Phi, psi and omega in degrees: 000127182278349187224148170257136182257136177214164178268164176297145178061037176226170181239159173225167176288116182297330182287344181268358181289125184294159172247128182234168179271167179296324179293320177294320179298314181299317181293319180294318179298320179295318185279323184282333179055044177250161184257147181283137173235353179207141182205077192239136179262157178211134175291132181224092190057238180272352185261168171243125175256129177255121176264129179247128181238127180241145180255130170258093187290332180289323182261352181068037181235160180237138180244136183231135172214185182208162172233142180249126179251115174291162184303331183274357180264113185245006181200167173206164181282122187304142173278335189299323182297335176261328184226090187303338180300342181274001193303311181283327179300316181290324177298318180293316180298317178297318181297323184278324190237356175073015178264115192276128171277096186296142180071017172295132187286348186211054188276086181235164178302139179263318180232324183271082186287138180272165177298321180248079181291132184280075181295145171294140180225148176244149181253152177142147183299324185270354183277133175223158181254143174237123180252133179231128178085182016282344180272126183243169178290152174070225186251016180294140181286165187283134175193144183252133180239123181244112182262137169257116188233154164238108190064235178269349186278130179270122174268325182205149173231129173248130183251122179244118180246197176095023184274349192263325173050055187274342181065038186297320183293325176293321177297329183286357172287344170237070196275162167202167185295325182291326175291314183301319183281355180260355184294318180226102195293343177263005178227048183303310183291316181302314180290317182292325176295314181300314179298311183298320181292324175295314181294322178293324176295318181288338183256001183057040178266130175250113182276165182290156177295326180296318178295321177301317181294314181298320177301317183286328173299314180295321179298318180285329175293321176298318179299313180300312184298312183290320178300316179295318177300320179291325176299321176293322179294320177297316178300318180297321180286350172260004183066024174267085192290332177298313179298317180300318182291312183293313180296323179297315179289328180291321175304321181298325177300322182288311184289333175291331175289323173299323177303319181291335179285313191227002179088004177224132180294340183251007174086014178293138178084356182287313188258135169229157172303126181104356178152216176230161184263350183224138180265167174246110181285164176303321180294318179291325177300316178297322180293319178301315179299316182296315179297315181295325176299315179294318181300314182295322178298317181292314180298317181300311183295315184291317181294319181296321177295315182296319183283358174257351183280120179304324181294324178285315181300317183294331178281333185263319184292134178062020173256131178064046184282131170235118183289161177298320180300315179294316179300318179294317180297324181280350183074032182298151181225169169070206183303318181297318179293316181297329178292339176260012175090008179277125189275071182229127171197107188294342174299326183258331180283324179241060189296134163268182187294335181284321176285333175296325180278350182287129182282358185275162179234168179301140173262126182225135171239142193250003185270339174069020181249181180301320179303314180296319181291325175293310185295325178294319176301314180303314181290324180288328175300312180294321180296315181295322178297320178296320180292321178298316178301321178295317180292323178296326174293320179291334179298328179295334184270352185235104182242044184264024177085174183243349182228152170235168177295124181283133175256114184276355183271118177271144180294129181295154173049051183237156178232125181225151182218143176228130174247120179235130182277091172289180185292332176280332186149199188289127170259120185245120176245130179234134181228141178232134178252158179263194188295335181257009181086008179279149176289126178245348176203131175228124186236137181237136171233113175275150177301333179295334176304323178280329198256351182299320181291337176297322177297319179300321179287328184295327186274351180299135179067015172256164173288148182297334177292345177277350184301311180304321180293315177299316182300314180295329183290339174264318184047065182275166187256125173288311183291334175292335175272319186271068183283000000 
């Protein structure tokens, strides 16, 4: 068997992971028809071991294998030319370890930008370039956007990131919850859950059912808050100021409720390995329900008015279209993928018992335009509120506490993985321990790692003035890419 199969939030013996050749890997990927979620290298004496992780979304299982590169092996035949979903994974591996994926169609720096970055260029008298960033207005993080245009029409957009160089994965070799929740500041709960679940798997910690419920309530509240904020940002970029104002203030109602749970509007300090630090009392539970009822009424009323306005519809429909075929080839995930008709949502594909009991189903829109991305957010906000109400009822039935005794000892020679569906999409944390139980590799994959190129495809054949609207409709993370 070339692969070891495991479930989400579990561990396996790292020494039992098979080693296969590139030809076997290529054949297995072709036959198994699974998508990559991990492609991480690790120094192993003089060799480099590459761990490949594939997701079986239909069965809710994860497959792991590896390739071993001796010191004299400096290249392999690229997978990307046959399976485009590997495009960024191979670029990152090459950047980190210098092993070249030969015949890769777009082998450029991913994070370590050179002085002379090889930008794509077009020729022609009418073609001109528009450069935006890396420094942007306000508090936007650094990123450079290079447009190839003819008049107002965008033929191509190249996105160059990697300006922050924070070394987050190296810091996570001495991890803690406060560090984990700070890696991507708008996905505090998603990141902290993924980290905690990996550590709990490696430590054989079983948390209480009450803590599990509170974590999921917080995860869905984070989804609601950011989705509403993004709906307001989309409205603002269309100059529909009523929508921008109403959605902005409504988001505040949600994050202020998170503040009442744990003392932070963004959920900092709520989750720790072994459970959660703050309980939800019956009185607070009633308040959360009441606030969410008001929020949904406001969102419902505002979105319905907005989606009937010809001026708003004309700006969103058929703007920034990404087809399902393109989304699949790029390996898109999360809300952006679902907006293009890709049937992915790790809450439902890798169900835990709480999502198994959830009566809700995946929300999917198939047009792949700004309208679809706005409308999907609107539907997911209502869905998450319904799920929170269901979880608050279940909280009454589970009074087994919120914390357990933390075990600081990690199982030696182990490999563990956690997939958590943040509001952008799947947040994947992978950890490997050494012979003494010490962390020797920690790997993070943000959904933006998959989706930045989707934005580049969305703006093709649109007017350059549509870029801000397209950009807001994805709201991708710079820091999630620049780890």
